[in-house]
C-alpha positions in Angstrom: 0.2 -0.4 -0.3 1.5 3.4 -1.0 2.2 6.0 2.1 0.1 8.6 2.4 1.6 11.3 4.6 -1.7 13.5 4.6 -3.6 10.6 5.8 -1.3 11.4 9.3 -0.5 14.9 9.6 -1.2 16.6 12.5 -4.2 19.1 13.0 -2.8 22.8 11.6 0.1 21.4 9.6 -2.1 21.2 6.3 -3.2 25.0 6.8 1.0 26.4 6.7 2.4 28.3 3.6 5.9 27.6 3.8 8.1 30.7 5.1 10.0 31.9 1.9 13.5 33.6 3.5 15.3 36.1 1.6 17.7 35.5 -1.7 20.8 34.8 -0.6 24.2 36.6 -1.9 25.1 33.4 -3.5 22.6 32.2 -5.1 21.3 35.5 -7.0 25.6 35.3 -8.1 24.8 31.8 -9.4 21.3 33.2 -11.0 22.6 36.1 -12.9 26.1 35.2 -12.9 27.0 38.6 -11.1 30.6 39.4 -9.5 29.5 41.4 -6.1 25.9 41.4 -4.9 24.3 44.0 -2.2 21.9 42.7 0.1 19.6 44.9 1.7 16.5 42.3 2.1 16.1 40.3 5.4 17.2 43.7 8.1 20.7 42.2 9.0 22.8 44.4 10.1 25.7 45.7 7.6 28.5 45.9 9.7 28.8 42.6 10.4 29.3 41.0 13.7 29.6 42.5 17.0 33.9 41.9 17.1 33.5 41.0 21.0 31.6 38.3 20.2 33.8 37.1 17.4 36.9 37.9 19.6 34.6 34.5 21.7 34.9 32.2 19.7 37.9 30.8 19.6 37.3 29.2 23.4 33.8 28.6 22.8 35.0 26.2 19.5 37.7 24.5 21.2 34.9 23.6 23.7 32.2 22.5 21.3 32.0 18.3 22.5 30.8 19.2 25.2 27.0 19.6 25.7 25.6 23.8 26.0 24.3 24.9 29.5 20.5 23.5 29.6 19.5 26.8 30.9 22.1 29.3 29.4 22.5 30.5 32.9 25.2 32.8 32.4 23.1 34.2 30.0 19.6 34.6 31.7 21.3 36.8 34.3 23.3 38.4 31.8 19.8 39.3 30.3 18.7 40.0 33.9 21.4 42.6 34.6 21.0 44.3 31.0 17.4 44.6 31.1 17.0 44.9 35.6 14.7 42.3 35.3 14.9 38.8 37.9 16.7 36.5 36.1 13.9 34.0 36.1 11.9 36.2 34.3 14.0 35.6 30.9 13.3 33.0 28.7 16.2 31.6 26.3 15.2 30.4 22.3 17.1 29.6 19.4 16.3 33.0 17.5 13.2 34.8 18.3 11.4 32.2 15.9 12.3 29.3 18.5 11.1 31.8 21.3 7.3 32.2 19.1 7.1 28.5 18.7 7.6 27.5 22.8 5.2 29.9 23.7 2.8 28.9 21.6 3.3 25.3 22.0 3.3 26.4 26.2 -0.3 28.0 25.6 -2.5 28.0 22.5 -4.5 24.9 22.3 -6.4 23.9 19.3 -10.0 27.0 18.5 -8.1 29.3 20.6 -8.2 32.5 19.1 -5.1 34.4 18.1 -5.6 38.1 16.8 -2.6 39.2 14.5 -2.7 42.8 12.8 -1.6 42.7 9.0 0.8 43.3 7.1 3.3 41.7 10.1 6.5 38.7 11.0 4.8 36.2 8.9 5.7 33.4 11.6 2.8 34.0 14.2 1.0 33.0 11.9 3.0 30.3 11.2 3.3 29.1 14.5 -0.5 29.9 15.4 -1.5 27.1 12.5 0.4 24.7 13.6 -1.3 24.7 17.2 -4.7 24.5 15.4 -5.6 28.2 16.8 -7.7 30.4 15.1 -6.1 33.5 13.7 -8.1 36.6 13.7 -6.0 38.9 11.0 -6.2 42.8 11.5 -5.4 44.9 9.1 -3.3 47.8 9.1 -5.0 51.2 9.0 -2.7 54.0 7.9 -0.2 51.4 8.1 -0.7 51.5 12.0 -2.3 48.9 14.1 -5.2 49.6 15.0 -5.4 48.6 18.9 -9.3 49.8 19.2 -9.9 47.5 16.3 -8.5 44.8 18.2 -10.2 45.7 21.3 -13.4 45.0 19.3 -12.5 41.4 18.2 -11.6 39.8 21.5 -13.9 37.3 22.6 -13.8 34.5 25.1 -11.8 32.3 22.7 -9.4 35.3 22.6 -5.9 33.3 23.7 -3.0 35.2 22.5 -2.3 38.6 20.5 0.7 39.2 18.6 1.9 42.7 18.3 5.3 44.1 16.4 6.7 47.5 17.6 9.2 48.6 15.0 6.5 46.4 13.1 7.7 45.0 9.9 7.5 45.9 7.4 6.5 49.3 8.3 9.2 50.1 11.2 6.6 52.1 12.8 6.4 52.1 16.6 3.1 51.9 19.2 3.5 54.8 21.2 3.8 54.5 25.4 0.5 56.4 25.8 -1.4 54.0 23.4 0.3 50.7 24.5 -0.3 51.0 28.4 -4.1 52.3 27.4 -4.5 49.1 25.3 -2.7 46.7 28.1 -5.3 48.0 31.0 -8.0 47.2 28.6 -7.3 44.0 27.8 -9.3 40.9 30.5 -6.2 39.3 32.5 -5.4 36.2 30.7 -5.5 37.1 27.6 -2.0 37.3 27.0 0.3 40.0 25.0 3.6 38.8 23.1 5.1 42.2 22.0 8.0 41.6 19.2 11.5 44.3 20.3 13.6 42.9 17.5 14.4 46.6 16.5 13.8 48.2 19.6 17.5 49.2 19.4 16.7 51.6 16.5 14.7 53.7 17.9 15.4 57.3 17.9 15.3 58.7 22.0 12.9 60.6 21.7 10.2 58.2 21.1 11.3 55.0 23.3 8.8 53.5 25.1 10.3 51.7 28.3 8.4 48.2 27.6 9.1 46.8 31.2 8.5 48.8 33.0 4.6 47.6 32.2 5.7 43.9 32.3 4.6 43.8 36.5 0.9 44.8 36.0 0.1 43.6 32.5 0.0 39.8 30.7 2.8 41.0 28.5 5.8 39.0 26.5 8.1 41.3 25.4 10.4 39.4 23.2 13.7 40.7 21.4 16.9 39.2 19.5 20.5 39.3 19.2 20.6 38.6 15.3 20.0 42.7 14.5 21.6 45.1 16.8 24.3 42.8 17.7 25.1 40.8 13.7 24.4 37.5 14.8 22.1 36.1 12.8 23.8 33.0 11.8 24.2 31.8 15.5 20.1 32.2 16.3 19.7 33.2 19.7 16.5 35.3 20.9 15.0 36.1 24.5 11.8 36.4 26.3 11.2 38.5 29.4 7.5 37.7 30.7 6.1 36.4 34.5 8.5 33.7 35.6 5.7 30.9 36.3 5.4 31.0 32.6 9.1 31.2 32.1 8.9 28.2 34.1 6.8 26.0 32.0 7.7 27.3 28.5 10.8 25.7 29.9 9.6 22.3 30.2 8.2 22.5 27.1 11.5 23.6 25.0 14.0 21.5 24.0 17.1 20.5 26.5 19.8 21.7 24.7 17.7 24.4 23.0 20.4 26.8 22.4 24.4 26.0 21.1 27.4 26.3 23.3 29.2 28.7 20.3 25.7 31.1 20.4 25.0 31.0 24.6 29.0 32.7 24.4 28.5 35.2 21.8 26.1 36.5 23.0 27.2 36.6 26.7 30.2 38.7 25.0 28.0 40.9 22.6 25.7 42.0 25.6 28.8 44.2 26.5 29.8 45.7 23.1 28.5 49.3 23.6 31.0 50.9 21.2 29.6 48.9 18.1 26.3 48.7 19.5 26.5 52.6 19.4 28.1 52.3 15.8 25.4 50.2 14.6 22.3 52.8 15.3 24.5 55.9 14.0 24.7 53.8 10.9 21.2 52.3 10.5 19.8 56.5 11.5 22.7 58.4 9.3 21.6 55.5 6.4 17.9 56.2 7.1 18.3 59.9 6.4 20.0 59.2 3.1 17.3 57.1 1.9 14.4 59.2 2.9 16.4 62.2 0.8 16.6 59.4 -2.4 13.5 58.1 -2.6 11.8 62.2 -1.9 14.1 63.4 -5.3 12.7 60.1 -7.1 9.0 61.2 -5.7 8.2 58.1 -3.9 5.8 57.0 -1.2 8.0 55.8 1.7 7.1 55.4 5.7 9.2 56.9 8.2 10.8 54.3 9.7 12.3 53.3 13.4 14.0 50.1 12.8 17.0 48.8 10.2 14.7 48.9 7.2 12.3 51.5 5.3 9.2 50.7 3.6 8.6 52.3 -0.1 6.3 52.4 -2.1 7.2 51.5 -6.0 4.6 50.9 -8.6 4.6 47.1 -9.4 7.2 45.4 -6.6 7.9 42.4 -7.5 9.2 43.8 -10.8 11.5 46.5 -9.6 12.7 43.5 -6.6 13.4 41.4 -9.9 15.2 43.9 -11.8 16.8 45.0 -8.8 18.3 41.2 -7.9 19.1 41.1 -12.0 21.2 44.4 -11.1 22.6 42.7 -7.8 20.5 44.7 -5.3 18.8 42.3 -3.1 16.0 43.8 -1.7 12.0 42.7 -0.2 9.3 42.1 -2.8 6.2 43.6 -0.9 3.9 41.3 -2.4 5.3 38.9 0.7 3.5 41.4 3.1 0.3 41.6 1.1 1.6 44.9 -0.4 2.5 44.2 -4.3 3.6 48.2 -4.9 6.0 48.8 -2.2 9.0 47.3 -1.0 11.2 46.6 2.0 14.8 48.1 2.0 17.2 47.5 4.9 19.7 50.2 5.8 22.7 49.5 4.6 25.9 51.1 4.6 26.3 54.6 2.6 27.9 52.9 -0.1 25.2 50.3 -0.6 22.8 53.0 -0.1 24.6 55.1 -3.2 24.4 52.7 -5.1 21.2 51.3 -4.6 19.5 54.8 -5.2 21.2 54.9 -8.3 20.2 51.8 -9.8 17.0 51.6 -8.4 16.1 55.2 -10.1 17.3 53.7 -13.6 15.0 50.7 -12.4 11.8 52.9 -12.4 12.9 55.1 -15.1 
């Protein structure tokens, strides 16, 4: 008898759409026969990884015959000090995706409702559907997350709300006043996952102290080492939330979910203040360069608090493909159900200049 995998799938799997990552530099070079390619598609750190993290790798690699610390205790303690919270409120994951996955496996049951602003980060829907939860989509309004609409959609089945601030792909943030009011309006058993993967790029006068909101609200904050510290390839993300919830997540996660090299590099990167400030300065200056270029080209764009900008170019798929053929990788807006747009990672000044020149030629 012929084996039919569909007949043994877990409920929820059949409804999943595969995540489509940004194209790699090597892949694009091979397809178009290019010597050099500039990647502005995946919101990676354009400078590279933290030098302190790199300096620690030789010691870490010499110990890879040992299992990693299952609890990531040193990193948890350091993150507790860094964020001024108790270490038992910290959950360490194999990237932010892993934190999302473990949280969903910990609290979601089949039939629970999950509220998702859209467009936003695609894995929110993925982890929800996998657990058999029902996604309730709330379209952005003028590219802002509509918190009032979210409140209107609450039911007794609502278990989890995903919020991303700065939001991916728009780069917009939720103001402190609106967020505080929203959290106070929620029933006590509805959890808010606040994804702050890009929080380090927010301008000082617009920053929101979400850590101070943890004690009085059903809130779980997600942060990442991938962006600001340039450790995307090592996969380290962390969550901050209720200590009891974190203890249950520790039961659900894989026993050794964060490898020893990643733990060690993250510990070192956390102290690399000079590198962090350098990256922030580059991104803030790069945003202004891109704004100026988009204005000169007469393009509509969204002012961003992240290391990327969402810009309207007409046929986003065609523009993305044309740019790629000439060695520039960007993210088509159709991935976010906005086909007239593209998302552009903030590169260095040289990369931005090349991108704007080729974009102008492409559009004309």
